[in-house]
C-alpha positions as CSV (number, residue, x, y, z in Angstrom):
1,X,106.6,107.2,89.2
2,X,103.3,107.9,88.0
3,X,100.4,105.0,88.8
4,X,97.8,102.5,86.6
5,X,95.7,105.2,86.8
6,X,97.7,108.1,86.3
7,X,99.0,107.0,83.6
8,X,95.6,105.6,81.9
9,X,93.7,108.8,82.6
10,X,96.7,111.0,81.3
11,X,97.5,109.1,77.4
12,X,94.3,106.6,77.6
13,X,90.0,107.2,76.9
14,X,90.0,104.1,79.5
15,X,86.5,104.7,81.4
16,X,86.4,104.5,84.6
17,X,85.2,101.0,85.4
18,X,88.1,100.3,82.7
19,X,90.7,101.4,84.8
20,X,89.2,100.6,87.8
21,X,89.6,96.3,86.2
22,X,92.7,97.2,85.2
23,X,93.6,97.6,88.7
24,X,91.8,94.6,89.9
25,X,94.0,92.0,87.2
26,X,97.1,94.2,89.0
27,X,96.3,93.7,92.9
28,X,95.7,89.6,91.4
29,X,98.7,88.9,88.6
30,X,100.8,87.8,90.2
31,X,100.1,84.6,90.8
32,X,99.5,84.2,86.9
33,X,103.0,86.0,86.8
34,X,105.0,82.2,88.8
35,X,103.0,79.8,86.7
36,X,103.8,80.7,83.6
37,X,107.7,82.2,84.7
38,X,107.3,85.0,82.9
39,X,107.1,88.7,83.4
40,X,103.8,90.5,83.2
41,X,103.2,93.8,81.6
42,X,99.5,95.2,81.3
43,X,99.7,98.0,77.9
44,X,97.3,100.1,76.9
45,X,96.7,101.9,73.7
46,X,97.3,105.4,73.6
47,X,94.6,107.1,72.0
48,X,94.6,106.5,67.8
49,X,98.8,106.8,67.0
50,X,99.5,102.7,66.9
51,X,101.3,102.3,69.8
52,X,100.8,101.2,73.4
53,X,102.3,102.4,77.0
54,X,103.0,100.2,79.8
55,X,101.2,100.9,83.2
56,X,102.2,97.9,85.2
57,X,104.6,95.4,85.2
58,X,105.1,92.5,87.6
59,X,108.4,90.1,88.1
60,X,107.8,86.2,88.5
61,X,109.7,84.7,92.5
62,X,109.9,80.8,90.4
63,X,111.7,82.6,87.9
64,X,115.1,84.8,86.3
65,X,112.8,88.2,84.9
66,X,113.2,89.2,81.6
67,X,113.6,92.9,82.0
68,X,116.5,93.8,83.7
69,X,114.6,97.8,83.7
70,X,111.4,98.9,85.3
71,X,109.4,98.8,81.4
72,X,106.1,101.1,83.2
73,X,105.5,104.3,81.1
74,X,107.5,103.2,78.5
75,X,105.3,103.6,75.3
76,X,107.1,101.3,72.3
77,X,105.3,101.0,68.7
78,X,105.8,100.0,65.2
79,X,107.3,96.4,64.6
80,X,107.4,96.3,68.8
81,X,104.0,96.3,68.8
82,X,103.1,93.9,66.5
83,X,102.0,90.8,69.0
84,X,100.0,93.6,70.7
85,X,98.4,94.2,67.8
86,X,96.7,91.4,67.0
87,X,95.4,90.7,70.9
88,X,94.6,93.6,70.5
89,X,92.3,93.8,67.8
90,X,91.8,90.4,66.9
91,X,90.7,89.1,70.7
92,X,92.4,86.4,71.2
93,X,95.8,85.4,72.8
94,X,99.2,85.8,70.5
95,X,101.8,82.7,70.6
96,X,103.4,83.0,67.5
97,X,106.6,84.2,66.9
98,X,109.7,84.0,67.3
99,X,112.4,85.0,71.0
100,X,113.4,88.3,71.2
101,X,116.5,90.1,72.5
102,X,116.9,91.8,75.2
103,X,120.6,92.6,75.5
104,X,121.7,89.6,75.6
105,X,118.8,88.3,77.1
106,X,116.3,85.4,74.8
107,X,112.3,85.7,75.4
108,X,109.2,84.6,74.1
109,X,106.7,87.2,73.6
110,X,102.9,85.5,74.4
111,X,99.9,88.9,74.7
112,X,97.2,88.1,76.7
113,X,93.5,90.8,75.1
114,X,91.7,91.9,78.7
115,X,88.5,92.1,77.9
116,X,85.5,94.0,80.9
117,X,82.2,91.8,81.0
118,X,79.2,94.1,80.6
119,X,77.0,94.0,83.4
120,X,74.4,90.8,82.0
121,X,77.5,88.9,81.6
122,X,77.7,88.9,77.9
123,X,81.7,89.3,76.7
124,X,83.0,93.6,76.4
125,X,85.4,94.7,73.9
126,X,88.8,94.8,75.1
127,X,90.4,97.3,77.0
128,X,94.3,96.4,77.2
129,X,96.7,93.2,76.5
130,X,99.1,91.9,78.9
131,X,102.0,91.2,77.4
132,X,103.7,87.8,78.7
133,X,107.3,87.4,78.3
134,X,108.9,84.7,79.4
135,X,113.5,84.2,80.4
136,X,114.8,81.3,77.8
137,X,118.6,81.7,79.1
138,X,117.7,78.6,81.7
139,X,117.4,75.8,80.5
140,X,114.9,73.7,82.4
141,X,114.0,70.5,82.7
142,X,110.4,69.6,82.6
143,X,108.8,68.5,85.0
144,X,105.1,67.2,86.9
145,X,105.4,70.7,89.5
146,X,106.3,73.1,86.4
147,X,103.6,71.4,83.4
148,X,101.3,71.9,86.2
149,X,102.2,75.1,86.6
150,X,102.1,76.1,82.9
151,X,98.8,74.6,81.9
152,X,97.4,76.5,85.2
153,X,98.5,79.4,84.0
154,X,97.1,78.9,80.2
155,X,93.8,78.9,81.5
156,X,93.8,81.5,83.6
157,X,95.1,83.8,80.6
158,X,92.6,82.5,79.2
159,X,90.2,83.7,82.0
160,X,91.6,86.8,81.4
161,X,90.6,87.1,78.0
162,X,87.3,86.0,78.9
163,X,86.5,89.1,81.3
164,X,86.5,86.5,84.1
165,X,89.5,86.8,86.0
166,X,90.3,88.4,88.5
167,X,87.2,87.4,90.4
168,X,85.7,90.0,92.1
169,X,86.8,90.1,95.9
170,X,84.5,89.8,99.0
171,X,83.6,92.8,101.3
172,X,86.3,93.2,103.7
173,X,88.4,90.0,102.6
174,X,92.6,90.2,103.2
175,X,93.9,90.9,100.3
176,X,97.0,88.8,102.0
177,X,97.0,85.2,100.2
178,X,98.8,82.1,99.5
179,X,101.0,82.3,97.1
180,X,102.2,79.5,94.2
181,X,105.2,78.4,95.5
182,X,102.8,77.9,98.9
183,X,101.5,75.0,98.0
184,X,99.0,74.3,95.0
185,X,96.0,71.6,94.6
186,X,94.4,71.2,91.2
187,X,91.3,69.6,90.8
188,X,88.9,68.7,88.2
189,X,85.3,68.9,87.4
190,X,84.1,66.7,90.1
191,X,86.9,68.0,92.8
192,X,88.3,65.4,92.9
193,X,93.3,66.0,93.2
194,X,94.9,66.5,89.8
195,X,98.0,67.2,91.1
196,X,99.6,68.5,94.4
197,X,103.2,70.7,95.0
198,X,105.4,69.1,97.2
199,X,104.1,72.2,99.6
200,X,100.7,72.0,99.8
201,X,101.4,67.9,100.6
202,X,103.8,68.4,103.7
203,X,101.2,71.3,104.7
204,X,98.2,69.4,104.8
205,X,100.8,66.2,106.7
206,X,100.8,69.4,109.4
207,X,96.8,69.3,109.4
208,X,97.0,65.2,109.9
209,X,96.8,63.7,106.4
210,X,99.6,61.7,105.9
211,X,98.7,60.3,102.5
212,X,99.2,61.4,99.2
213,X,96.4,63.8,98.0
214,X,95.7,62.9,94.5
215,X,92.5,60.8,93.8
216,X,91.2,62.6,97.7
217,X,87.5,63.9,96.8
218,X,89.4,67.9,98.6
219,X,85.8,69.4,100.0
220,X,85.5,65.3,101.9
221,X,88.7,65.8,103.3
222,X,88.5,69.3,104.5
223,X,85.0,68.2,106.2
224,X,87.0,65.4,107.8
225,X,90.6,67.3,108.7
226,X,88.5,70.5,110.2
227,X,88.6,70.6,114.4
228,X,85.7,72.3,114.2
229,X,82.6,70.9,112.2
230,X,81.4,74.0,111.0
231,X,85.4,75.7,110.1
232,X,85.6,72.2,108.2
233,X,82.2,72.8,106.1
234,X,83.0,75.9,105.3
235,X,86.0,74.9,103.6
236,X,84.3,72.3,101.9
237,X,81.4,75.1,100.6
238,X,84.4,77.1,99.4
239,X,86.0,74.3,97.7
240,X,82.6,73.1,96.0
241,X,81.5,77.3,95.3
242,X,84.6,77.1,93.5
243,X,83.9,74.4,91.6
244,X,80.3,75.6,90.3
245,X,83.0,78.8,88.9
246,X,82.1,81.0,91.9
247,X,85.3,83.0,94.1
248,X,84.5,82.0,97.7
249,X,86.5,83.5,100.2
250,X,89.9,82.8,102.1
251,X,89.5,80.2,104.6
252,X,91.5,78.7,107.1
253,X,91.7,75.7,108.4
254,X,93.0,74.6,112.0
255,X,93.5,71.1,112.7
256,X,96.2,69.2,115.7
257,X,97.8,72.4,117.1
258,X,98.2,73.2,113.1
259,X,96.4,76.2,110.8
260,X,96.2,76.3,106.9
261,X,95.0,79.2,105.1
262,X,93.2,78.3,101.7
263,X,91.7,80.2,98.6
264,X,89.9,78.8,96.2
265,X,89.6,79.7,92.4
266,X,87.4,78.7,89.9
267,X,89.1,77.2,86.6
268,X,86.8,78.3,83.8
269,X,88.5,78.7,79.8
270,X,86.1,80.2,77.6
271,X,83.3,80.1,80.3
272,X,83.7,75.9,80.2
273,X,83.9,74.9,84.2
274,X,87.3,72.4,84.6
275,X,87.8,72.5,87.5
276,X,89.3,74.9,90.7
277,X,93.4,76.4,91.9
278,X,93.1,75.9,95.3
279,X,96.4,77.7,97.2
280,X,97.4,76.7,100.5
281,X,99.9,78.3,102.9
282,X,100.7,76.8,106.4
283,X,99.9,80.2,108.8
284,X,100.3,77.8,111.4
285,X,103.7,80.6,113.2
286,X,101.7,83.4,112.0
287,X,98.7,82.4,114.0
288,X,100.8,81.4,117.3
289,X,102.2,85.2,117.5
290,X,99.2,86.4,116.4
291,X,97.5,85.0,120.0
292,X,100.3,85.6,121.8
293,X,99.8,90.1,120.7
294,X,96.0,89.2,121.2
295,X,96.6,88.0,124.5
296,X,99.5,91.3,125.1
297,X,97.0,93.7,124.7
298,X,94.4,91.8,126.6
299,X,97.0,91.9,129.4
300,X,98.2,95.9,129.3
301,X,94.1,96.4,129.0
302,X,93.2,95.2,131.7
303,X,96.0,96.8,133.5
304,X,95.3,99.8,132.5
305,X,91.6,99.6,133.8
306,X,92.9,98.7,137.3
307,X,95.4,101.7,137.5
308,X,92.0,103.9,136.0
309,X,90.2,102.0,139.1
310,X,93.2,102.7,142.0
311,X,93.1,106.1,140.8
312,X,89.6,106.6,140.9
313,X,89.7,105.0,144.4
314,X,92.2,107.9,145.2
315,X,89.9,110.4,144.3
316,X,87.0,109.6,145.7
317,X,89.0,108.9,148.9
318,X,90.1,112.5,148.6
319,X,87.1,114.0,148.2
320,X,86.0,112.6,151.4
321,X,88.8,113.6,153.4
322,X,87.1,117.4,151.9
323,X,84.5,116.9,153.1
324,X,85.5,117.0,156.6
325,X,88.7,119.2,156.8
326,X,87.4,122.3,158.2
327,X,90.2,124.7,156.3
328,X,88.8,126.3,153.1
329,X,92.3,126.7,152.2
330,X,93.0,123.0,152.6
331,X,89.4,121.5,150.7
332,X,90.4,124.1,148.1
333,X,93.3,122.0,147.9
334,X,92.3,118.3,148.2
335,X,89.6,119.1,145.7
336,X,91.8,120.1,143.1
337,X,93.9,117.3,143.2
338,X,90.7,115.3,143.2
339,X,90.5,117.1,139.8
340,X,94.5,116.0,138.7
341,X,93.8,112.7,139.6
342,X,90.5,111.8,137.9
343,X,92.0,114.0,134.8
344,X,94.6,110.9,134.8
345,X,92.2,108.3,135.2
346,X,90.8,109.7,132.3
347,X,93.3,108.5,130.1
348,X,93.6,105.1,131.5
349,X,90.1,104.5,131.1
350,X,90.5,105.1,127.4
351,X,93.8,103.0,127.2
352,X,91.6,100.1,128.2
353,X,89.5,100.5,126.0
354,X,91.5,100.5,123.1
355,X,93.6,97.7,120.9
356,X,97.1,99.9,121.3
357,X,98.6,102.3,123.5
358,X,97.0,105.6,122.3
359,X,94.0,107.2,122.9
360,X,91.7,109.2,120.3
361,X,91.9,112.5,122.7
362,X,89.4,115.1,121.7
363,X,86.5,113.0,123.3
364,X,89.0,113.2,127.0
365,X,89.4,117.2,126.0
366,X,85.9,118.2,125.5
367,X,84.4,115.4,128.8
368,X,87.7,117.7,130.8
369,X,85.9,120.8,129.5
370,X,82.4,120.2,130.8
371,X,83.9,119.5,134.1
372,X,86.0,122.9,134.1
373,X,82.6,125.2,134.0
374,X,81.3,122.8,136.3
375,X,83.7,123.4,139.0
376,X,84.5,127.5,138.1
377,X,83.6,129.8,140.9
378,X,82.0,132.4,138.9
379,X,78.2,133.6,138.7
380,X,78.5,133.3,134.8
381,X,78.1,130.4,132.2
382,X,80.9,130.0,130.1
383,X,81.2,128.7,126.8
384,X,83.7,126.3,126.6
385,X,84.6,125.8,122.2
386,X,87.3,123.3,120.3
387,X,88.6,124.0,116.8
388,X,90.5,121.7,115.2
389,X,91.2,117.9,116.9
390,X,93.6,116.6,118.8
391,X,93.6,113.0,117.1
392,X,94.9,109.8,118.1
393,X,97.8,110.5,120.5
394,X,100.6,108.2,122.6
395,X,99.4,107.5,125.7
396,X,103.2,109.0,127.1
397,X,102.0,112.6,125.4
398,X,97.9,112.3,126.4
399,X,98.6,111.7,130.2
400,X,101.0,115.0,130.3
401,X,99.1,117.2,128.5
402,X,95.1,116.7,129.9
403,X,96.8,117.4,133.3
404,X,98.3,120.5,131.2
405,X,94.9,121.7,129.5
406,X,92.7,120.7,132.7
407,X,95.2,123.7,134.5
408,X,94.6,126.3,131.8
409,X,90.5,126.4,131.8
410,X,90.3,125.8,135.1
411,X,92.9,129.5,135.0
412,X,90.1,130.4,132.5
413,X,87.1,130.2,133.7
414,X,87.9,130.9,137.7
415,X,90.6,133.9,136.8
416,X,89.0,135.1,133.7
417,X,85.6,135.6,134.2
418,X,85.6,136.0,138.9
419,X,82.7,135.7,140.5
420,X,82.1,139.2,141.5
421,X,81.7,139.6,137.6
422,X,78.7,140.6,136.2
423,X,77.6,137.2,134.3
424,X,76.6,137.5,130.9
425,X,72.7,136.1,129.7
426,X,73.8,132.7,128.2
427,X,71.1,130.3,126.5
428,X,71.9,126.7,124.5
429,X,73.3,126.9,120.8
430,X,74.5,122.6,120.7
431,X,75.9,123.3,117.9
432,X,80.0,122.7,119.3
433,X,81.7,120.2,121.0
434,X,83.0,121.3,124.2
435,X,86.9,122.0,123.7
436,X,89.7,121.8,126.5
437,X,91.9,120.0,129.0
438,X,90.3,120.2,132.3
439,X,89.4,117.0,134.4
440,X,86.5,115.7,136.5
441,X,86.0,118.2,139.2
442,X,84.8,117.2,142.8
443,X,81.4,116.6,142.5
444,X,81.6,116.0,138.6
445,X,81.5,112.4,136.4
446,X,84.4,110.6,136.7
447,X,85.7,108.9,134.3
448,X,82.9,105.9,132.9
449,X,80.1,108.3,133.7
450,X,78.4,110.1,131.8
451,X,79.8,113.9,131.3
452,X,78.4,117.0,132.5
453,X,76.5,118.7,129.7
454,X,78.4,122.2,128.7
455,X,76.0,124.7,128.4
456,X,77.5,127.4,125.2
457,X,76.3,130.6,125.5
458,X,74.0,132.5,123.5
459,X,74.3,136.4,121.8
460,X,75.0,139.0,124.5
461,X,71.9,140.8,125.0
462,X,74.8,143.4,126.9
463,X,77.3,145.3,126.2
464,X,79.6,142.7,127.5
465,X,80.9,139.4,125.4
466,X,79.3,136.1,126.9
467,X,82.4,134.7,128.6
468,X,84.0,132.1,126.7
469,X,87.3,129.5,126.2
470,X,88.6,128.7,122.8
471,X,90.4,126.0,122.2
472,X,92.3,125.3,118.9
473,X,94.8,122.6,117.8
474,X,96.4,121.9,114.8
475,X,99.5,119.8,113.9
476,X,102.6,121.5,111.9
477,X,105.6,118.8,110.9
478,X,105.4,116.6,114.0
479,X,104.3,119.4,117.0
480,X,101.0,120.4,118.4
481,X,100.3,123.6,118.4
482,X,97.3,123.9,121.2
483,X,96.2,127.5,122.5
484,X,93.7,127.9,125.3
485,X,92.3,131.5,125.0
486,X,89.3,133.4,127.2
487,X,87.9,136.6,126.4
488,X,87.7,137.9,130.2
489,X,90.0,140.3,132.2
490,X,93.3,138.9,131.5
491,X,96.6,138.9,133.2
492,X,97.3,141.4,136.3
493,X,100.4,144.0,135.1
494,X,102.8,142.9,137.5
495,X,102.1,138.8,136.2
496,X,105.5,137.1,135.9
497,X,105.0,134.2,133.0
498,X,108.1,132.6,134.0
499,X,107.6,132.7,138.2
500,X,104.4,133.6,138.6
501,X,101.0,131.7,138.7
502,X,99.3,129.6,141.4
503,X,100.2,125.6,142.0
504,X,98.2,124.8,138.6
505,X,100.5,126.5,136.9
506,X,103.6,125.7,138.0
507,X,102.4,121.9,137.3
508,X,101.9,122.6,133.9
509,X,105.7,124.9,133.1
510,X,106.8,121.4,134.7
511,X,104.9,119.4,132.6
512,X,104.9,121.3,129.4
513,X,109.4,120.9,129.7
514,X,109.7,118.2,131.3
515,X,107.2,115.4,130.2
516,X,106.5,116.5,126.6
517,X,109.6,118.4,126.0
518,X,107.4,121.5,124.5
519,X,107.3,125.2,125.2
520,X,104.3,127.6,127.1
521,X,104.0,131.0,126.7
522,X,100.5,132.7,129.1
523,X,100.1,136.4,127.2
524,X,97.1,138.8,127.1
525,X,95.2,139.0,123.7
526,X,95.0,140.9,121.1
527,X,91.0,141.4,121.1
528,X,90.7,141.0,125.0
529,X,91.7,137.9,127.7
530,X,94.2,135.3,128.1
531,X,96.0,133.1,125.8
532,X,98.6,130.3,126.4
533,X,100.0,129.3,123.9
534,X,101.7,125.0,123.7
535,X,104.3,123.7,121.4
536,X,104.2,119.9,121.7
537,X,106.3,117.7,120.2
538,X,104.2,114.7,118.3
539,X,107.4,112.6,118.7
540,X,109.7,111.8,122.1
541,X,112.8,112.1,119.9
542,X,112.3,115.2,118.8
């Protein structure tokens, strides 16, 4: 099904500002539909041929619909559009005519012109028509609630015809709002309550007001009820702003352990302020669950923070032990363990700052890649470069993947560019982020400390290419494809990709095929050097 914008751009000459206004109406007209007990259909004239196109539809939640089938995309003309033509050409609300039948359903037609006010506040031209079609098959007993609903609906319909409804949305304001059935309060021009629905009365009773609302000054009542004086003042000012013809943002009131969400709308048919409509909703349980989730999130972040601290302590102990060991092989093994522990700590540090169990992985990769160049036992300055973005990864993938990339980067730097090879001259470039997934080495920055800068190489001034390691990544069909490639001396001829390699490569294969449930391939690159290809499913069930 095409969207409102698609249909309008394809069949009409409406300007972008006109279409934006129609979007605002379609985003806020459930209120009018519920108050009217009627379906609302948004009709736009098709260029010059006397027909109208339906670009949006909403059904009421307070009454049966007049249309069982969706009307969006339907084009009508002839006698069917007589009421739409009157509203569009004459710029007035059309309410004449006898009921019409849709199959076995009798319906009453109304047509409301839609205007977009000019920048100087004057009435603009009619750009569309809202059809208000009421199902008449269900007999209704007029009640105070229904009469107030219909009266308020007529006021809002006139405001659509004036171009003053819906009001502009405030920056950053949530789209959630109380509905008509949650609770409705109608105010006169002085701010006194003239009607309160039973649900609205119940919502105020939870805040501690047991008397009837009719006759009360609602702004003053909000000041008295709110547990926080500042909160009560904001809620009261919202009501007063609506009475002045403004559209204040949604407000919440807390009192006696209950929370109520309020939305105040000015009622200004024909530009005359006659009062305000206040929608209220008891959101006590919703806020209670929100607070519980916030507490849970804070607890999880604290756990990650403590795990990170413990891992840093373990890394520090291993580093201290490495300095006291006389055997070079033992010292190297301990230093490698430090780097592996620190890489895991880096993920937990990021999780401790996040509001969910996912991390922005690029920053982790860049920091670990910087550390890999510092630990390499080579005289060359190796340039690290990342192509593509890892994006946000779940914690269970990030923890294993950072260890895998760390080992691959260290192997690329240490074995691809051994110390006995001539060093290529290098200079500062500063254009590329460090790529890859190494971990903080012994003596390098740990989690929470600034990472050492990656010094990229300039153009080689000798025949040998400047040492470089490139980490490439892209996502395809819920799979993460990662390549770690260097332009070093490549794999030895007798290298066994399945069984060969040091402890680091054994860890890599175990993590990729086990924890990550992916695949890895080590091979010599066609352009020289070594390339490791990883394919990791982003879904644990994959």
